[in-house]
VMD Tcl script that draws the C-alpha trace (Angstrom):
set ca {
  {0.00 0.00 0.00}
  {1.33 3.43 -0.93}
  {1.69 6.05 1.77}
  {2.25 9.32 -0.07}
  {1.97 12.56 1.85}
  {2.11 16.10 0.44}
  {3.70 19.18 1.93}
  {2.57 22.45 0.29}
  {5.35 24.99 -0.29}
  {5.00 28.50 -1.65}
  {7.62 29.80 -4.10}
  {8.97 33.23 -4.98}
  {6.52 33.25 -7.89}
  {2.95 33.77 -6.56}
  {1.46 31.85 -9.50}
  {3.51 28.70 -8.76}
  {3.01 26.30 -5.85}
  {5.25 23.35 -5.05}
  {3.73 20.11 -3.73}
  {6.57 18.22 -2.07}
  {6.16 14.47 -1.51}
  {7.67 12.13 1.07}
  {8.61 9.66 -1.70}
  {10.08 9.93 -5.18}
  {7.76 9.94 -8.19}
  {10.59 10.06 -10.78}
  {14.07 8.63 -10.57}
  {15.97 11.95 -10.79}
  {14.21 12.82 -14.04}
  {12.41 16.09 -14.75}
  {9.36 16.71 -16.94}
  {7.59 19.93 -17.89}
  {4.18 20.05 -19.58}
  {2.31 23.09 -20.92}
  {-0.94 21.36 -21.87}
  {-2.81 18.06 -21.68}
  {-1.53 16.87 -25.09}
  {2.11 17.34 -24.10}
  {1.37 15.35 -20.92}
  {0.42 12.14 -22.75}
  {3.24 10.26 -20.97}
  {2.23 11.51 -17.53}
  {-1.17 10.30 -16.27}
  {-0.78 12.49 -13.19}
  {-0.09 15.66 -15.19}
  {-3.05 14.89 -17.47}
  {-5.26 14.52 -14.40}
  {-4.10 17.91 -13.13}
  {-4.77 19.61 -16.47}
  {-8.47 18.80 -16.04}
  {-8.42 21.54 -13.40}
  {-9.28 24.70 -15.39}
  {-6.77 26.91 -13.57}
  {-3.69 24.73 -14.26}
  {-1.34 26.39 -16.75}
  {1.85 24.29 -16.45}
  {2.91 21.14 -14.60}
  {6.50 20.34 -13.63}
  {7.46 16.94 -12.16}
  {10.85 16.14 -10.68}
  {12.16 13.66 -8.12}
  {9.86 14.13 -5.10}
  {7.82 17.19 -6.00}
  {5.22 18.61 -8.38}
  {5.24 22.31 -9.20}
  {2.09 23.80 -10.74}
  {1.69 27.19 -12.37}
  {-1.85 28.60 -12.34}
  {-3.84 30.96 -14.52}
  {-5.04 34.17 -12.85}
  {-8.67 33.00 -12.62}
  {-8.11 31.78 -9.03}
  {-5.81 32.37 -6.06}
  {-3.81 29.42 -4.68}
  {-5.23 29.88 -1.17}
  {-8.65 28.92 -2.51}
  {-7.58 25.67 -4.20}
  {-4.15 24.47 -2.99}
  {-5.49 22.12 -0.29}
  {-7.88 20.45 -2.74}
  {-5.04 20.00 -5.26}
  {-2.82 18.47 -2.56}
  {-5.61 16.06 -1.60}
  {-6.17 15.11 -5.23}
  {-2.45 14.38 -5.74}
  {-2.28 12.31 -2.55}
  {-5.38 10.27 -3.42}
  {-4.22 9.68 -6.99}
  {-0.79 8.38 -5.97}
  {-2.02 6.34 -3.00}
  {-4.42 4.50 -5.30}
  {-1.34 3.16 -7.08}
  {-1.60 5.34 -10.18}
  {1.55 6.29 -12.06}
  {3.02 9.77 -12.11}
  {4.97 9.13 -15.32}
  {4.94 6.19 -17.75}
  {8.14 4.19 -18.11}
  {8.13 5.04 -21.82}
  {8.25 8.79 -21.16}
  {11.17 10.45 -22.90}
  {13.39 12.78 -20.97}
  {16.93 14.01 -21.20}
  {19.31 11.96 -19.11}
  {19.98 13.87 -15.92}
  {23.47 15.32 -15.71}
  {24.76 14.06 -12.38}
  {27.85 15.36 -10.64}
  {29.34 13.85 -7.48}
  {32.18 15.31 -5.46}
  {33.86 14.16 -2.25}
  {34.23 15.94 1.07}
  {36.46 14.84 3.92}
  {34.93 14.44 7.39}
  {36.39 14.62 10.91}
  {36.33 10.82 10.89}
  {39.28 9.55 8.78}
  {37.39 6.32 8.03}
  {34.45 8.20 6.47}
  {34.20 10.09 3.19}
  {31.18 12.11 2.10}
  {29.97 11.80 -1.52}
  {27.80 14.79 -2.43}
  {25.48 14.79 -5.48}
  {23.80 17.68 -7.29}
  {20.44 15.90 -6.96}
  {18.30 14.99 -3.97}
  {18.86 11.29 -3.31}
  {16.52 10.46 -0.41}
  {13.66 12.10 1.47}
  {14.80 10.86 4.89}
  {18.05 9.72 6.51}
  {19.04 6.03 6.47}
  {21.97 4.12 7.91}
  {22.96 0.59 6.90}
  {25.73 -1.24 8.73}
  {25.72 -4.51 6.79}
  {24.46 -6.02 3.56}
  {21.73 -7.80 5.57}
  {20.31 -4.54 6.93}
  {20.60 -2.92 3.48}
  {17.81 -4.96 1.88}
  {15.45 -1.93 1.67}
  {18.12 -0.08 -0.34}
  {19.27 -1.50 -3.70}
  {22.01 1.14 -3.84}
  {23.38 0.38 -0.36}
  {23.26 -3.34 -1.19}
  {25.33 -2.68 -4.32}
  {27.83 -0.57 -2.36}
  {28.34 -3.40 0.14}
  {29.62 -5.55 -2.71}
  {32.78 -3.45 -2.55}
  {34.89 -5.37 0.01}
  {36.15 -2.19 1.67}
  {32.69 -0.71 2.46}
  {31.84 -1.04 6.15}
  {28.67 1.10 6.43}
  {26.52 3.45 4.32}
  {24.61 6.53 5.46}
  {22.16 8.44 3.21}
  {20.80 11.92 3.87}
  {19.26 14.44 1.45}
  {21.86 14.82 -1.35}
  {24.85 12.92 0.04}
  {26.15 9.49 1.02}
  {28.66 9.00 3.82}
  {30.65 5.79 3.39}
  {32.69 4.20 6.17}
  {35.58 2.04 4.97}
  {37.54 -0.79 6.53}
  {41.20 -0.10 7.30}
  {42.37 -2.47 4.55}
  {41.95 0.29 1.95}
  {43.07 3.91 1.63}
  {40.72 6.62 0.33}
  {43.27 7.62 -2.32}
  {42.92 4.16 -3.85}
  {39.13 3.77 -3.74}
  {37.43 7.19 -3.72}
  {37.43 7.63 -7.51}
  {35.93 4.17 -8.06}
  {33.16 4.84 -5.52}
  {32.46 8.32 -6.86}
  {32.05 7.02 -10.43}
  {29.87 4.14 -9.25}
  {27.55 6.53 -7.38}
  {27.43 9.00 -10.27}
  {26.57 6.30 -12.83}
  {24.03 4.65 -10.52}
  {22.12 7.90 -10.01}
  {22.47 8.92 -13.66}
  {20.93 5.61 -14.74}
  {17.87 6.43 -12.57}
  {18.16 3.25 -10.51}
  {16.26 2.90 -7.26}
  {18.19 4.16 -4.23}
  {15.84 3.26 -1.38}
  {12.60 1.30 -1.69}
  {9.46 3.43 -1.18}
  {8.25 0.84 1.33}
  {11.45 0.80 3.37}
  {10.51 0.55 7.08}
  {12.76 3.51 7.91}
  {10.38 5.84 6.05}
  {7.52 4.80 8.30}
  {9.56 5.07 11.48}
  {11.00 8.47 10.58}
  {7.92 10.03 9.06}
  {7.08 13.56 10.17}
  {3.94 12.30 11.89}
  {5.87 9.70 13.90}
  {8.52 12.23 14.95}
  {5.93 14.83 15.94}
  {3.87 12.25 17.85}
  {6.97 11.12 19.79}
  {7.96 14.74 20.47}
  {4.61 15.43 22.11}
  {5.18 12.59 24.60}
  {8.42 14.13 25.90}
  {8.83 16.23 29.04}
  {9.51 19.95 28.69}
  {13.29 19.66 29.20}
  {13.56 16.90 26.59}
  {11.59 19.05 24.13}
  {14.02 21.93 24.71}
  {16.98 19.59 24.14}
  {15.47 18.28 20.87}
  {14.88 21.84 19.64}
  {18.47 22.86 20.45}
  {19.88 19.78 18.70}
  {17.71 20.42 15.61}
  {18.47 24.14 15.35}
  {22.10 24.43 16.42}
  {23.79 21.01 16.31}
  {22.27 18.98 13.48}
  {23.20 21.40 10.62}
  {26.86 21.40 11.69}
  {26.91 17.61 12.09}
  {25.27 17.15 8.66}
  {27.96 19.27 7.01}
  {30.48 16.74 8.33}
  {28.53 13.83 6.81}
  {26.82 12.66 9.96}
  {23.60 12.86 11.92}
  {22.61 13.26 15.55}
  {19.34 12.16 17.15}
  {17.95 12.64 20.64}
  {17.61 9.34 22.52}
  {16.68 10.16 26.11}
  {17.01 12.50 29.08}
  {17.32 11.34 32.68}
  {16.09 14.08 35.05}
  {17.61 12.25 38.04}
  {21.20 12.28 36.76}
  {20.60 15.12 34.27}
  {22.20 12.96 31.58}
  {21.37 13.36 27.89}
  {21.83 10.41 25.51}
  {22.19 11.05 21.79}
  {22.58 8.70 18.82}
  {25.43 9.42 16.40}
  {25.17 8.21 12.78}
  {27.17 8.41 9.58}
  {30.58 10.06 9.90}
  {29.93 10.81 13.59}
  {29.53 7.15 14.53}
  {32.82 5.87 15.96}
  {34.61 9.08 15.01}
  {37.80 9.67 17.07}
  {36.86 13.34 17.48}
  {33.22 12.66 18.43}
  {34.03 12.55 22.17}
  {35.72 15.93 21.90}
  {32.76 17.27 19.93}
  {30.32 15.98 22.55}
  {32.18 17.34 25.56}
  {33.33 20.65 24.15}
  {30.48 21.37 21.77}
  {27.13 19.77 22.46}
  {27.54 19.30 26.20}
  {28.77 22.85 26.79}
  {25.98 24.31 24.66}
  {23.26 22.37 26.49}
  {24.75 23.29 29.89}
  {24.81 26.95 28.92}
  {21.35 27.08 27.33}
  {19.69 24.84 29.94}
  {21.51 25.96 33.08}
  {21.22 23.46 35.93}
  {19.30 20.90 33.87}
  {22.15 19.09 32.07}
  {25.26 17.54 33.63}
  {26.57 15.33 30.83}
  {25.97 14.07 27.30}
  {26.54 10.42 26.37}
  {26.85 9.19 22.78}
  {25.37 5.98 21.40}
  {26.80 5.01 18.04}
  {24.00 4.38 15.52}
}
mol new
graphics top color blue
foreach p $ca { graphics top sphere $p radius 0.5 }
foreach p [lrange $ca 0 end-1] q [lrange $ca 1 end] { graphics top cylinder $p $q radius 0.2 }
display resetview
């Protein structure tokens, strides 16, 4: 069963609204249609053109952008359009036919070093996933055809996906100078060939959906909520730039201990203890005076 959800986003152009989805509807391909005849290879776009105010439809990766005629304002119709898109996709209908012609996406991938010498970050010019995923073995990588393929390289120890990058942890038997080019070309070709990266029905999507996260957040005590907000606003962006991820695990009001889960480049990183003690712990102590004594890391 499909579980598509739509997030409505306004753009700098008041006539265009973006309907962002929690799953991919094209494999890094882009399509633009100006009328119902042009949209013959996109059943979804054709459906949208039956709405009299739709001027153009643009489909790409995990979003649909629609330009309207001036006969209506988006505030009057955007929720109905979002509902129509959600219903259409959740009934198992196709966004684009397999036979649809499109230009092959030009994919670039570059590498970034991380504080963890065993981890290299491979950054693409396209969005790869709609949520973060970590796979530590070929057995756990079953929901991800791409991670499974990467584990066939004998030097790959773990794979972490987030937004537009992949952090790969290597075994010590290989040096990055010897393997980074091979991995970069493999990733670039894989994405360029529009192969599936993570299955739409991967359990991680369900567990990390916005609704699940928000529901869990509401069960937390006030101090835990403050800690989560600080991690999200101040810590997570910096950690992501290093190819990793941090998640709140728990807060013990008795000992005033915070537990966090480290993933990607942060997991097992030699400098992660320093980062915890001198960065995260100090920030939480300062911003939540008297409520936090220590921060403990759990490797994801």
